[in-house]
C-alpha positions in Angstrom: -4.0 18.4 5.4 -4.7 20.3 8.5 -2.6 18.4 11.4 -2.2 14.7 12.4 -5.3 14.0 14.0 -7.4 14.9 10.9 -4.5 12.3 9.3 -6.0 10.0 11.9 -9.5 10.8 11.4 -9.5 10.3 7.4 -7.3 6.9 7.8 -9.8 5.4 10.7 -12.4 6.0 7.6 -11.0 3.1 5.9 -9.1 4.5 2.4 -8.4 2.4 -0.7 -4.5 3.1 -0.6 -2.5 1.7 -3.9 1.1 1.5 -3.9 2.3 4.1 -6.6 4.0 2.0 -10.1 7.1 4.3 -11.7 6.6 4.9 -14.6 9.3 4.4 -17.3 9.9 4.4 -21.2 11.9 2.2 -23.1 15.2 4.3 -22.2 14.2 2.9 -18.5 14.2 6.9 -18.0 11.0 8.2 -15.9 8.3 9.0 -18.1 6.7 11.8 -16.3 3.3 11.8 -18.4 2.9 8.4 -17.8 3.3 9.1 -14.0 0.8 12.3 -13.9 -1.4 9.9 -16.0 -1.5 7.1 -13.0 -2.1 9.7 -10.3 -5.3 11.0 -12.1 -6.5 7.4 -12.8 -6.1 7.0 -9.2 -7.8 9.9 -8.1 -10.5 9.5 -11.0 -11.0 5.9 -9.3 -11.4 6.9 -5.6 -8.9 6.4 -3.9 -8.5 7.9 -0.7 -4.4 8.3 -0.6 -1.4 7.1 -2.8 2.0 5.8 -1.5 4.9 6.7 -3.2 8.7 5.6 -2.9 7.9 2.0 -1.7 8.2 -1.7 -3.3 5.8 -1.3 -6.0 7.8 2.5 -7.2 10.9 0.3 -7.1 13.6 1.2 -3.9 16.2 1.6 -6.9 14.9 5.6 -7.1 17.2 6.0 -4.4 20.2 4.8 -5.9 22.4 7.8 -6.6 22.9 6.7 -10.4 19.1 7.2 -10.8 18.5 10.0 -8.1 14.6 10.1 -8.6 13.8 9.8 -5.1 13.1 13.2 -4.5 12.0 14.5 -8.2 9.4 11.8 -8.1 8.1 12.7 -4.6 8.2 16.2 -5.5 6.0 15.5 -9.0 3.6 13.7 -7.4 2.8 15.8 -4.5 2.2 18.7 -7.6 0.0 16.4 -9.7 -2.3 15.7 -6.8 -2.5 18.9 -5.4 -4.0 19.7 -9.4 -6.3 17.1 -9.6 -7.7 17.6 -6.2 -8.9 21.2 -6.3 -12.6 19.5 -6.5 -12.1 17.4 -3.6 -10.3 16.3 -0.5 -6.6 15.7 -1.4 -5.6 12.2 -1.5 -3.2 10.8 2.0 0.5 10.9 0.3 2.4 8.7 2.5 6.0 8.4 1.7 8.3 5.1 1.7 10.7 5.8 4.3 13.8 2.9 4.2 17.4 2.3 5.3 20.2 2.6 8.2 18.4 5.4 10.4 20.4 8.0 9.1 19.5 7.3 5.7 15.5 6.7 6.9 15.3 10.0 8.8 16.7 12.1 5.9 13.9 10.7 3.5 11.0 10.8 6.4 12.6 14.9 6.5 12.2 15.1 2.6 8.6 13.8 2.3 7.7 16.0 5.6 8.6 18.9 3.5 7.3 18.3 0.6 4.1 18.2 1.8 3.6 14.4 2.6 1.4 13.4 5.4 3.0 10.5 7.0 6.0 8.2 5.9 5.8 4.2 5.7 8.5 2.7 7.6 10.5 -0.4 6.4 12.2 -2.4 8.6 14.3 -4.5 6.3 17.5 -2.7 5.8 17.9 -3.4 9.7 17.4 -7.5 9.6 20.4 -8.0 12.5 19.2 -5.4 14.9 17.9 -6.4 17.8 14.2 -5.5 19.0 16.1 -2.3 20.8 17.6 -0.8 17.9 14.3 -1.3 15.5 12.6 0.3 18.1 14.7 3.3 18.5 15.2 3.4 14.7 11.0 3.8 14.8 11.3 6.6 17.3 14.0 8.8 15.0 11.3 8.7 12.0 8.7 9.0 14.3 10.3 12.5 16.0 10.1 13.9 12.3 6.9 12.4 10.0 3.9 10.5 11.5 4.7 6.9 10.7 2.8 4.0 9.2 4.1 0.9 10.9 5.1 -1.9 8.0 5.0 -5.6 9.0 6.5 -7.0 6.0 6.3 -11.0 4.9 10.0 -12.5 4.8 9.5 -13.4 1.6 10.0 -10.0 0.2 12.4 -8.9 1.9 10.5 -8.5 5.4 11.1 -10.0 8.7 9.8 -12.0 11.5 8.8 -9.5 13.9 7.1 -10.4 17.1 4.2 -9.5 19.3 6.4 -7.8 22.0 8.0 -5.6 19.4 4.5 -4.5 18.2 3.0 -3.3 21.3 6.0 -1.4 22.2 6.2 -0.3 18.7 2.0 0.5 19.2 3.3 2.6 22.4 5.1 5.5 20.0 2.5 8.6 19.8 3.0 9.4 16.7 2.2 5.8 14.5 -0.9 6.5 13.0 -1.6 3.1 11.1 0.0 0.1 10.7 -0.1 -1.6 7.0 0.0 -5.8 8.1 1.2 -8.0 5.8 3.2 -10.7 6.7 0.5 -13.2 4.5 0.4 -15.3 8.1 -2.6 -15.4 10.5 -1.1 -15.8 13.4 1.2 -12.6 12.6 -1.6 -10.2 11.7 -3.2 -11.6 15.2 0.0 -10.2 16.6 -0.4 -6.8 15.4 -4.3 -6.3 16.0 -3.8 -7.8 19.7 -0.8 -5.6 20.1 -2.6 -2.5 19.2 -5.8 -3.4 21.2 -3.4 -4.1 24.3 -1.8 -0.9 24.2 -5.1 1.1 24.5 -4.5 2.9 21.0 -7.8 3.4 19.4 -6.2 6.2 17.5 -4.0 3.5 15.1 -5.6 2.9 12.1 -5.2 -0.8 10.8 -4.6 -1.4 7.3 -4.4 -5.1 5.3 -1.7 -5.2 3.4 -2.1 -9.5 2.8 -3.1 -9.6 -0.5 -3.6 -13.1 0.0 -6.5 -12.0 2.3 -7.6 -9.3 1.2 -11.5 -9.3 1.8 -11.5 -11.8 4.7 -9.0 -8.9 6.7 -11.7 -5.9 6.3 -14.5 -8.1 6.9 -13.4 -9.8 10.3 -14.3 -8.6 13.4 -11.0 -9.1 16.0 -11.6 -9.6 19.7 -9.4 -9.5 22.5 -9.6 -9.2 26.1 -7.7 -5.9 27.4 -7.8 -4.1 30.7 -10.6 -6.1 32.3 -13.0 -5.6 28.9 -13.2 -7.4 25.4 -12.3 -4.9 22.6 -13.2 -5.5 18.8 -11.0 -4.3 16.4 -11.4 -4.0 12.6 -9.0 -3.9 9.4 -10.4 -0.5 7.7 -9.1 -0.3 4.4 -6.0 -1.5 2.4 -2.3 -0.1 1.4 -1.4 -2.4 -1.6 0.7 -2.9 -4.7 -2.4 -4.9 -5.6 -4.9 -2.0 -5.5 -2.6 0.2 -8.1 -4.7 -1.7 -10.7 -8.6 -2.4 -10.8 -8.4 0.6 -8.5 -12.0 1.9 -8.9 -13.0 -1.8 -8.5 -11.3 -2.1 -5.3 -12.9 1.1 -4.2 -16.4 -0.5 -4.7 -14.9 -3.6 -2.7 -14.4 -1.6 0.2 -17.4 0.5 -0.3 -19.2 -3.7 -0.2 -16.9 -4.9 3.0 -17.4 -1.3 4.7 -21.4 -2.1 4.1 -21.4 -5.9 5.2 -19.5 -4.6 8.2 -22.5 -2.2 9.0 -25.8 -3.8 8.4 -24.3 -6.1 11.2 -26.6 -8.4 8.8 -23.1 -11.0 8.2 -21.0 -11.4 5.2 -22.7 -12.5 2.6 -20.9 -16.1 0.2 -20.9 -13.5 -2.6 -18.6 -11.5 -1.1 -16.7 -14.5 0.3 -16.4 -15.7 -3.5 -14.7 -12.4 -4.3 -12.4 -12.7 -1.8 -11.5 -15.9 -3.4 -11.2 -14.0 -7.0 -9.1 -10.9 -5.6 -6.6 -13.6 -4.4 -6.1 -15.4 -7.2 -5.9 -12.3 -9.1 -3.2 -11.0 -6.8 -1.1 -14.7 -7.2 -0.6 -13.9 -11.3 -0.2 -10.2 -10.9 2.2 -11.1 -8.2 3.5 -14.2 -9.0 3.2 -15.9 -6.0 4.0 -18.9 -8.3 7.8 -17.7 -8.6 8.2 -15.9 -4.8 6.8 -12.6 -6.3 10.3 -12.2 -9.0 7.6 -10.7 -11.0 5.2 -8.6 -8.8 6.9 -5.4 -10.1 6.5 -6.2 -14.0 2.8 -8.4 -12.9 1.4 -4.6 -12.3 3.0 -3.0 -15.1 1.5 -5.4 -17.3 -1.8 -4.5 -16.6 -1.0 -1.2 -16.8 0.7 -2.1 -20.3 -2.3 -3.8 -21.3 -5.0 -0.5 -20.4 -2.8 2.0 -22.2 -1.3 3.7 -18.9 2.5 2.7 -19.1 4.0 2.3 -22.2 5.9 -1.0 -21.2 6.7 -3.3 -18.1 10.4 -1.8 -18.0 11.7 -1.8 -14.5 14.7 0.0 -13.6 16.9 -3.2 -12.8 17.0 -4.8 -16.2 17.0 -8.6 -14.7 13.2 -7.8 -13.5 10.3 -8.6 -16.0 7.8 -11.2 -16.1 8.0 -14.6 -15.5 7.6 -18.0 -17.6 4.0 -18.2 -17.7 3.3 -15.1 -15.5 1.9 -13.3 -19.0 -0.7 -16.2 -19.6 -1.1 -16.3 -16.0 -2.4 -12.6 -16.2 -4.5 -13.6 -19.4 -6.5 -16.3 -17.1 -7.7 -14.0 -13.9 -8.2 -11.1 -16.3 -10.4 -13.1 -18.4 -12.2 -14.8 -15.8 -12.6 -11.8 -13.4 -13.5 -8.9 -15.4 -15.2 -7.0 -12.5 -11.9 -6.8 -11.1 -10.6 -4.7 -13.8 -10.9 -1.5 -14.5 -10.1 -1.8 -18.5 -13.4 0.0 -19.3 -13.2 3.6 -16.7 -9.4 3.7 -18.2 -10.5 3.8 -22.2 -12.5 6.3 -21.8 -10.5 8.2 -19.6 -7.2 7.5 -20.2 -6.7 10.2 -23.2 -7.6 13.0 -20.8 -5.4 11.8 -18.0 -2.3 11.3 -20.6 -3.2 15.0 -21.9 
């Protein structure tokens, strides 16, 4: 990609950006063949980007006895380059986490491997002051364009007030923010902060799995500098979109068309939003505090034959009691949200 301005332009268009799962075999070793098949699936489904090394990929890839962060980032970059020969390459976003020294090292690694931006997790800074967090963000932003990340506390994040986001939005190399607090008040904090910072070049992306469609069709209007400013959440960076990706691309287009037409949002589209939330509750195991969220995504991909099993690096991670039955229910109820036929038609080619 030719620089930060090109990255900003593409993010502003509104993209489907799945959070990439990690493909493992029964020995809990990396399955490179199936990892490549997943990437080919996302490209063929029309995803505009891919987030790698994030929560859905499993943070344990960074542990010294696992050592998969650099090999995984490199292999994904290689496959994305191969599959993008006939189209614009998917944007590559690397998860960046840990204390400042670790985060800066990961940002440099990602940039060196050809990644376009870093999704910055602040989970390791739970006890830090606002000034310390912002210094951390600036240090990472000096190495790679940054996608901010408001992660809900239930999934390991922390509350980040309006004042933090207002100052964060002043960091020049921030290109987007993934808003995922699962809370309307906190979502408004982020959007208002970006508006009042005057940053119309920061793209807003939903990570609110409980409110995806509503986020994508809602106009957010605030007074700023004596004028009324409207902003939109233009796309999604979601673990949820690691399954049913082609359906998600179609859904985003429906939302974008509803916004462009000015004719209002149909009851059918709002109903689909409820269906998406219901499906996500099963995949991400909302009933059990999201304990089975990674395994739930793996289970859908396993049923489609893209993954061999649902194994995670941590043997204790798996489906929660009753989660498989919930996945059965939502897959039966909402077949239009799945890619089963599309995957079945192309799976063998992707695995070859």
